C-alpha positions in Angstrom: 73.4 -53.3 23.4 70.6 -55.2 21.7 68.4 -54.7 24.8 69.0 -50.9 24.7 68.1 -50.7 21.0 64.9 -52.7 21.6 63.9 -50.5 24.4 64.5 -47.4 22.3 62.4 -48.8 19.4 59.5 -49.6 21.8 59.7 -46.1 23.4 59.6 -44.5 19.8 56.5 -46.6 18.9 54.8 -45.6 22.1 55.5 -41.9 21.6 54.2 -42.1 18.0 51.0 -43.8 19.2 50.4 -41.1 21.8 50.9 -38.4 19.2 48.5 -40.1 16.8 45.9 -40.5 19.5 46.1 -36.9 20.5 45.8 -35.7 16.9 42.7 -37.8 16.3 41.0 -37.0 19.5 39.0 -34.1 18.2 37.7 -36.0 15.2 36.9 -39.1 17.3 35.1 -37.0 20.0 33.1 -35.3 17.3 32.0 -38.6 15.7 31.1 -40.2 19.0 29.5 -37.0 20.4 25.9 -37.7 21.4 23.3 -35.3 19.9 22.9 -32.3 22.2 26.4 -32.4 23.6 28.7 -29.4 23.0 31.8 -31.5 22.3 34.6 -29.0 21.6 34.0 -25.3 21.8 36.5 -23.2 19.8 37.5 -19.9 21.3 36.6 -18.0 18.1 35.3 -18.7 14.7 37.6 -20.0 12.0 37.4 -16.7 10.1 36.9 -13.3 11.5 33.3 -12.1 11.4 32.9 -8.7 9.8 31.4 -5.8 11.8 28.2 -6.2 9.9 28.0 -9.9 10.9 28.7 -9.1 14.5 26.0 -6.5 14.5 23.6 -9.0 13.0 24.4 -11.6 15.7 23.9 -8.9 18.3 20.5 -8.1 17.0 19.5 -11.8 16.9 20.4 -12.3 20.6 18.8 -9.0 21.5 15.6 -9.8 19.6 15.4 -13.2 21.3 15.8 -11.6 24.7 13.1 -9.0 23.9 10.7 -11.7 22.7 10.6 -13.3 26.1 7.8 -11.0 27.2 4.4 -11.8 25.8 5.3 -12.3 22.1 2.3 -12.3 19.7 3.5 -15.3 17.9 4.2 -17.4 21.0 2.2 -20.6 21.1 0.7 -21.3 24.4 1.7 -24.5 26.1 0.9 -26.6 29.2 1.3 -25.1 32.6 1.4 -21.5 31.2 -0.7 -19.1 33.3 -3.2 -16.9 31.5 -5.3 -13.8 32.4 -8.6 -14.0 30.5 -10.8 -10.9 30.5 -14.3 -10.7 29.0 -15.2 -7.1 28.7 -18.3 -6.2 30.8 -18.6 -9.6 32.4 -16.3 -9.5 35.5 -17.6 -13.0 36.6 -15.9 -14.5 33.6 -12.7 -12.6 34.1 -10.1 -14.8 35.8 -6.6 -16.2 35.9 -6.3 -19.8 34.7 -3.5 -22.3 34.2 -3.3 -24.4 31.1 -3.5 -28.0 32.1 -0.9 -30.6 31.1 -3.4 -31.8 28.6 -3.4 -28.3 27.0 -6.9 -27.0 28.0 -8.3 -24.3 30.2 -11.7 -24.3 32.0 -14.1 -21.4 32.1 -17.7 -20.9 33.2 -20.4 -21.4 30.4 -18.1 -22.9 27.9 -16.3 -25.5 30.1 -13.1 -26.7 28.4 -11.2 -24.8 25.7 -8.1 -26.0 24.0 -5.3 -23.5 24.6 -2.1 -25.5 23.8 -0.7 -24.7 20.4 -2.8 -21.5 20.1 -1.5 -17.9 20.0 -3.1 -15.3 22.3 -5.2 -13.9 19.4 -6.3 -17.4 18.3 -7.3 -18.3 21.8 -9.2 -15.0 22.2 -11.2 -15.8 19.0 -11.8 -19.4 20.2 -13.2 -18.2 23.5 -15.3 -15.5 21.9 -16.8 -18.0 19.4 -17.7 -20.4 22.3 -19.2 -17.6 24.3 -21.3 -16.4 21.4 -22.8 -19.8 21.2 -24.4 -19.1 24.7 -26.4 -16.1 25.6 -23.7 -13.5 24.8 -23.6 -11.4 21.7 -20.3 -10.2 20.2 -18.2 -10.9 23.3 -14.9 -9.1 23.5 -12.2 -11.4 24.9 -8.5 -10.6 25.7 -5.9 -13.1 26.7 -2.6 -12.1 28.5 0.1 -14.6 29.1 1.0 -14.0 32.8 3.6 -16.7 33.3 5.6 -18.7 30.8 6.1 -22.1 32.4 7.1 -23.9 29.2 10.6 -23.7 27.7 10.9 -22.0 24.4 12.9 -22.3 21.2 13.0 -19.7 18.4 13.1 -20.7 14.7 13.5 -17.9 12.2 14.8 -17.1 8.8 14.1 -19.1 5.6 11.4 -21.4 7.2 7.7 -21.6 6.3 6.3 -20.4 9.6 8.9 -18.6 11.8 8.0 -18.4 15.5 8.7 -19.2 19.1 7.8 -22.8 20.0 7.3 -24.5 23.3 10.0 -27.0 24.1 8.5 -29.8 26.2 10.9 -32.6 26.7 13.6 -33.2 24.2 13.6 -31.3 20.9 16.2 -31.8 18.1 17.1 -29.4 15.3 15.1 -31.4 12.8 12.0 -31.4 15.1 12.3 -27.6 15.6 12.4 -27.1 11.8 9.4 -29.4 11.4 7.5 -27.2 14.0 8.2 -24.3 11.7 6.7 -26.2 8.7 10.1 -26.9 7.1 12.4 -24.8 5.0 11.3 -22.5 2.2 12.4 -23.0 -1.4 15.1 -20.3 -1.1 16.6 -21.8 2.1 20.3 -22.5 2.1 20.6 -26.0 3.6 24.2 -25.4 4.5 23.4 -22.2 6.3 21.5 -23.5 9.4 22.8 -21.8 12.6 22.0 -22.5 16.2 22.7 -19.6 18.5 23.1 -20.4 22.2 24.1 -18.5 25.4 26.3 -20.5 27.9 27.9 -18.9 31.0 27.3 -15.4 29.5 29.1 -16.4 26.3 27.3 -16.2 23.0 28.0 -19.2 20.8 26.9 -20.4 17.4 27.2 -23.7 15.5 26.6 -24.3 11.8 24.9 -27.3 10.3 24.1 -28.7 6.8 20.5 -29.9 7.2 21.0 -32.4 4.4 23.8 -34.0 6.2 21.8 -34.1 9.4 18.9 -35.8 7.6 21.1 -38.3 6.0 22.9 -39.1 9.3 26.3 -37.7 8.2 26.0 -35.1 10.9 24.3 -35.6 14.4 20.9 -34.1 14.9 21.6 -31.9 17.9 19.3 -31.6 20.8 18.2 -28.0 21.4 18.2 -26.3 24.8 15.7 -23.8 26.2 16.4 -20.3 24.7 18.2 -21.6 21.6 17.7 -19.6 18.4 17.7 -21.5 15.0 18.3 -19.3 12.0 18.2 -20.5 8.4 19.9 -18.5 5.8 18.7 -17.9 2.2 20.7 -19.1 -0.8 19.1 -16.8 -3.5 20.5 -13.5 -2.4 22.9 -11.9 0.1 21.5 -11.7 3.5 22.4 -10.3 6.9 23.3 -13.8 8.0 25.8 -14.4 5.2 28.7 -12.9 7.0 28.1 -15.2 9.9 27.5 -18.3 7.8 30.7 -17.8 5.7 32.8 -17.4 8.9 31.4 -20.5 10.7 33.0 -23.9 10.2 30.6 -26.5 8.9 31.4 -28.7 11.9 28.4 -28.7 14.3 30.7 -27.4 17.0 29.8 -24.3 18.9 32.2 -21.3 18.6 32.2 -18.0 20.3 30.7 -15.1 18.4 32.4 -11.8 18.9 29.8 -9.2 19.3 30.0 -5.4 19.0 
């Protein structure tokens, strides 16, 4: 009889331990999740997103997809291929590839720094160098023929929104630093990362203050990610999404219209 009672007690303790371990798995997995890992992905957001919020998310993804083709604010990066045209001087018109060091080579002016410059900025740089030779008022156009660098979009309440080349690892904090930091009206709790995985559109919400302090992981971004920073001073189009997203750093599926 004593043996049966002891076995029953041991079995009860074992079952309680298994239940506790199962309940704590999500929290433990989140705490131990390496930056850049998805961890858990909820099927939907905690709260339902309003039709206006879903429409806003749809526009964000559509805008990002549309910006893949030759955006004016894209910063040229290593290995991109450029078509450079000098009006009236066909011998200077050519297709060049940006070196891993970030430069291109052209006749007369030799090396020109291209990495980190937009199309219009590089056009001006080449024109200035050509004007220092025998040419007067050269008209230069630059077209990005091939994007061979990966890109991340940072938009919203940041100092310099834009599309930035992702060479190697890039974290959320590094992407925001590329955009010159948050504006004075930014909502630090309203930082969203939008990502497409297996044709599913996901989003995760972060408090940038907690990321900086180490209370939340600094997630590693992937090519094609969109970082959006909401404003705190007024109601914005992002507010419906931000209010529906759990402040967990976990990616959840965004229902789109």
